[in-house]
C-alpha positions as CSV (number, residue, x, y, z in Angstrom):
1,X,87.5,-43.5,-95.0
2,X,88.0,-39.8,-95.5
3,X,85.8,-38.0,-98.0
4,X,85.4,-34.5,-99.4
5,X,84.3,-32.6,-102.6
6,X,85.4,-29.4,-104.2
7,X,83.3,-27.3,-106.5
8,X,84.3,-24.5,-108.9
9,X,81.7,-21.7,-109.2
10,X,80.5,-20.0,-112.3
11,X,79.3,-17.0,-110.3
12,X,80.7,-14.7,-107.6
13,X,79.0,-14.8,-104.2
14,X,78.4,-11.5,-102.4
15,X,81.4,-10.3,-100.4
16,X,79.5,-9.0,-97.4
17,X,76.1,-10.7,-97.8
18,X,76.2,-14.5,-98.6
19,X,73.9,-17.3,-97.7
20,X,74.4,-21.1,-97.8
21,X,71.8,-23.8,-97.3
22,X,71.6,-27.6,-97.5
23,X,69.7,-30.6,-96.3
24,X,71.4,-33.0,-93.9
25,X,70.5,-36.4,-92.5
26,X,72.5,-38.0,-89.7
27,X,72.3,-40.1,-86.5
28,X,74.2,-39.4,-83.4
29,X,76.5,-36.5,-82.8
30,X,79.2,-36.3,-85.5
31,X,81.6,-33.4,-85.9
32,X,82.9,-32.2,-89.3
33,X,82.6,-29.8,-92.2
34,X,79.4,-29.4,-94.1
35,X,80.4,-26.6,-96.4
36,X,83.1,-23.9,-96.6
37,X,83.4,-20.8,-98.8
38,X,87.0,-19.6,-98.7
39,X,89.2,-16.9,-100.2
40,X,92.5,-17.8,-102.0
41,X,94.7,-19.9,-99.7
42,X,91.9,-19.7,-97.1
43,X,92.9,-16.2,-96.1
44,X,89.3,-15.8,-94.9
45,X,86.4,-18.3,-94.8
46,X,82.7,-18.7,-94.1
47,X,82.0,-22.2,-92.8
48,X,79.0,-24.3,-92.0
49,X,79.8,-27.3,-89.9
50,X,78.6,-29.8,-87.3
51,X,79.9,-29.8,-83.7
52,X,78.8,-32.9,-81.9
53,X,75.6,-33.0,-84.1
54,X,74.8,-29.3,-83.7
55,X,74.8,-26.9,-86.6
56,X,77.3,-24.1,-86.4
57,X,78.4,-21.3,-88.7
58,X,81.7,-19.4,-88.4
59,X,83.8,-16.7,-90.1
60,X,87.6,-16.7,-89.9
61,X,90.5,-14.8,-91.3
62,X,94.0,-13.4,-90.8
63,X,94.3,-11.0,-87.9
64,X,91.0,-11.6,-86.1
65,X,89.5,-14.4,-84.1
66,X,87.0,-16.9,-85.3
67,X,83.4,-15.8,-84.7
68,X,80.9,-18.7,-84.4
69,X,77.1,-19.2,-84.0
70,X,75.5,-22.5,-83.1
71,X,71.9,-23.8,-82.8
72,X,72.5,-25.5,-79.5
73,X,68.9,-26.4,-78.7
74,X,68.2,-28.2,-82.0
75,X,70.7,-31.2,-82.4
76,X,70.2,-32.9,-85.7
77,X,71.1,-36.5,-85.0
78,X,67.6,-38.0,-85.1
79,X,67.9,-39.7,-88.5
80,X,65.5,-37.5,-90.4
81,X,66.2,-34.8,-93.0
82,X,66.8,-31.2,-91.7
83,X,67.4,-27.9,-93.5
84,X,70.4,-26.0,-92.3
85,X,71.0,-22.4,-93.5
86,X,73.7,-19.8,-92.5
87,X,74.2,-16.3,-93.6
88,X,76.8,-13.6,-93.2
89,X,75.0,-10.3,-93.5
90,X,77.3,-7.4,-93.1
91,X,78.7,-7.6,-89.6
92,X,76.3,-10.3,-88.4
93,X,76.3,-14.0,-88.5
94,X,73.0,-16.1,-88.6
95,X,72.4,-19.8,-88.6
96,X,69.0,-21.5,-88.8
97,X,67.7,-25.1,-88.6
98,X,64.5,-26.2,-90.4
99,X,63.3,-22.7,-91.3
100,X,60.1,-23.2,-93.1
101,X,60.2,-27.0,-92.9
102,X,57.8,-27.6,-90.1
103,X,60.2,-27.5,-87.2
104,X,61.1,-24.7,-84.8
105,X,63.2,-21.8,-86.0
106,X,66.4,-21.2,-84.1
107,X,68.9,-18.5,-84.8
108,X,71.9,-16.7,-83.3
109,X,73.1,-13.2,-84.2
110,X,76.4,-12.4,-82.6
111,X,78.1,-9.3,-83.9
112,X,81.2,-9.9,-86.0
113,X,82.6,-6.5,-85.0
114,X,85.7,-7.1,-82.9
115,X,85.5,-5.5,-79.4
116,X,87.8,-2.5,-78.7
117,X,87.0,-0.5,-81.8
118,X,89.0,-2.5,-84.2
119,X,87.9,-3.0,-87.8
120,X,85.2,-5.6,-88.5
121,X,86.1,-8.7,-90.6
122,X,87.0,-7.8,-94.3
123,X,84.8,-8.8,-97.2
124,X,85.0,-12.5,-98.3
125,X,86.3,-12.8,-101.8
126,X,85.5,-16.4,-102.5
127,X,88.0,-18.2,-104.7
128,X,85.7,-19.3,-107.6
129,X,88.0,-22.1,-108.7
130,X,89.1,-23.7,-105.4
131,X,87.1,-22.0,-102.6
132,X,84.1,-24.3,-102.2
133,X,84.7,-27.4,-100.2
134,X,82.1,-30.0,-98.9
135,X,82.5,-32.7,-96.3
136,X,86.1,-32.1,-95.2
137,X,89.2,-30.0,-95.8
138,X,91.9,-31.9,-97.8
139,X,95.6,-31.3,-97.2
140,X,98.0,-32.1,-100.0
141,X,101.7,-32.6,-100.3
142,X,102.4,-31.9,-103.9
143,X,99.7,-33.9,-105.7
144,X,99.3,-36.4,-103.0
145,X,96.5,-36.3,-100.5
146,X,97.9,-36.4,-97.0
147,X,94.8,-36.1,-94.8
148,X,91.3,-34.6,-94.6
149,X,90.7,-32.3,-91.7
150,X,87.2,-31.9,-90.2
151,X,86.2,-35.1,-92.0
152,X,82.4,-35.6,-91.8
153,X,81.5,-39.3,-91.6
154,X,78.2,-41.2,-91.9
155,X,76.2,-38.1,-93.0
156,X,73.9,-37.5,-96.0
157,X,73.7,-34.2,-97.8
158,X,71.3,-32.9,-100.4
159,X,70.1,-29.7,-102.0
160,X,73.3,-27.7,-101.6
161,X,72.9,-24.0,-102.3
162,X,75.1,-20.9,-102.3
163,X,73.4,-17.5,-102.6
164,X,70.3,-19.4,-103.7
165,X,72.0,-21.1,-106.6
166,X,71.9,-25.0,-106.6
167,X,75.4,-26.6,-106.7
168,X,76.1,-30.2,-107.9
169,X,76.5,-33.1,-105.4
170,X,78.6,-35.8,-107.0
171,X,78.4,-38.7,-107.9
172,X,74.7,-38.1,-108.7
173,X,75.3,-34.7,-110.4
174,X,78.7,-33.4,-111.4
175,X,77.6,-30.0,-112.8
176,X,74.9,-27.4,-112.8
177,X,74.6,-23.9,-114.3
178,X,76.2,-22.5,-111.2
179,X,79.1,-24.9,-110.4
180,X,81.2,-27.9,-111.5
181,X,82.6,-30.6,-109.3
182,X,86.4,-30.6,-109.7
183,X,87.6,-33.1,-107.1
184,X,85.9,-35.7,-105.0
185,X,87.0,-38.5,-102.7
186,X,85.0,-41.4,-101.2
187,X,81.5,-40.1,-101.8
188,X,78.6,-42.5,-102.6
189,X,75.2,-41.9,-104.0
190,X,72.0,-42.5,-102.0
191,X,71.0,-42.4,-98.3
192,X,69.4,-45.6,-97.4
193,X,69.9,-47.7,-94.3
194,X,70.4,-51.4,-94.9
195,X,67.3,-53.5,-94.4
196,X,63.9,-52.3,-93.2
197,X,63.9,-50.8,-89.7
198,X,60.1,-51.1,-89.5
199,X,60.0,-54.8,-90.3
200,X,59.5,-55.9,-86.7
201,X,57.9,-52.7,-85.4
202,X,54.1,-52.2,-84.6
203,X,52.6,-48.8,-84.0
204,X,49.3,-48.0,-82.4
205,X,46.8,-46.4,-84.8
206,X,46.7,-43.7,-86.1
207,X,50.5,-43.8,-86.0
208,X,52.4,-45.8,-88.5
209,X,56.1,-46.8,-88.7
210,X,58.5,-44.8,-90.8
211,X,62.3,-45.3,-90.9
212,X,64.4,-42.6,-89.3
213,X,67.8,-43.5,-90.6
214,X,68.3,-47.0,-89.3
215,X,65.8,-46.8,-86.5
216,X,61.9,-47.3,-86.5
217,X,59.8,-44.3,-85.6
218,X,56.0,-44.2,-85.0
219,X,54.6,-41.0,-86.4
220,X,51.4,-39.7,-88.0
221,X,51.4,-38.9,-91.7
222,X,51.0,-35.2,-91.0
223,X,54.4,-35.0,-89.3
224,X,56.4,-36.5,-92.1
225,X,58.9,-34.5,-94.1
226,X,58.1,-34.3,-97.8
227,X,61.4,-35.6,-99.0
228,X,62.5,-38.0,-101.7
229,X,65.2,-40.4,-100.5
């Protein structure tokens, strides 16, 4: 079933320098929205999303083409938690996977300046009341939900941050100092596979079995992520 969440901000993100970060856990190669910051009526937007299990960031707006950066060499669908961060810094776009979390750092820095001497993308004036969307982009007809575009399925999110400020993730948390959940659809709390994937798995010492989503994984303790599930 389609799911999404919208958050109203109590602060104003930077118009030319803005950073978003979250933790994500998935298996396979899903496509869909992680997080979008948008101006009123989505006249311009800064988006973090998955494309076939790969983390991508993009900027878009009226009058210029979408600019995108993806971490192609670090797909995320291995069932463990990953940190994904993206930043628009002036006329540059950067996206990282697992920076500072024990994995390899990957980044892409395409210039946002449009070829041919045209003006670069304008500043992003985020709509504080309706401009933050997580998990999918809802389309309404009147007050009725028609569909959810870029609907992200079977994916867990945690530790959502905009410009360093933690935002709520409902249903566990509906508000923080920096934001308040205004709308949500089909979100559930927790990120636990059914059963014990390690029940019938034996690992050769010094390795031990640890669940990676719904699959067993033999790893040493030193390679485990320090994460509360």
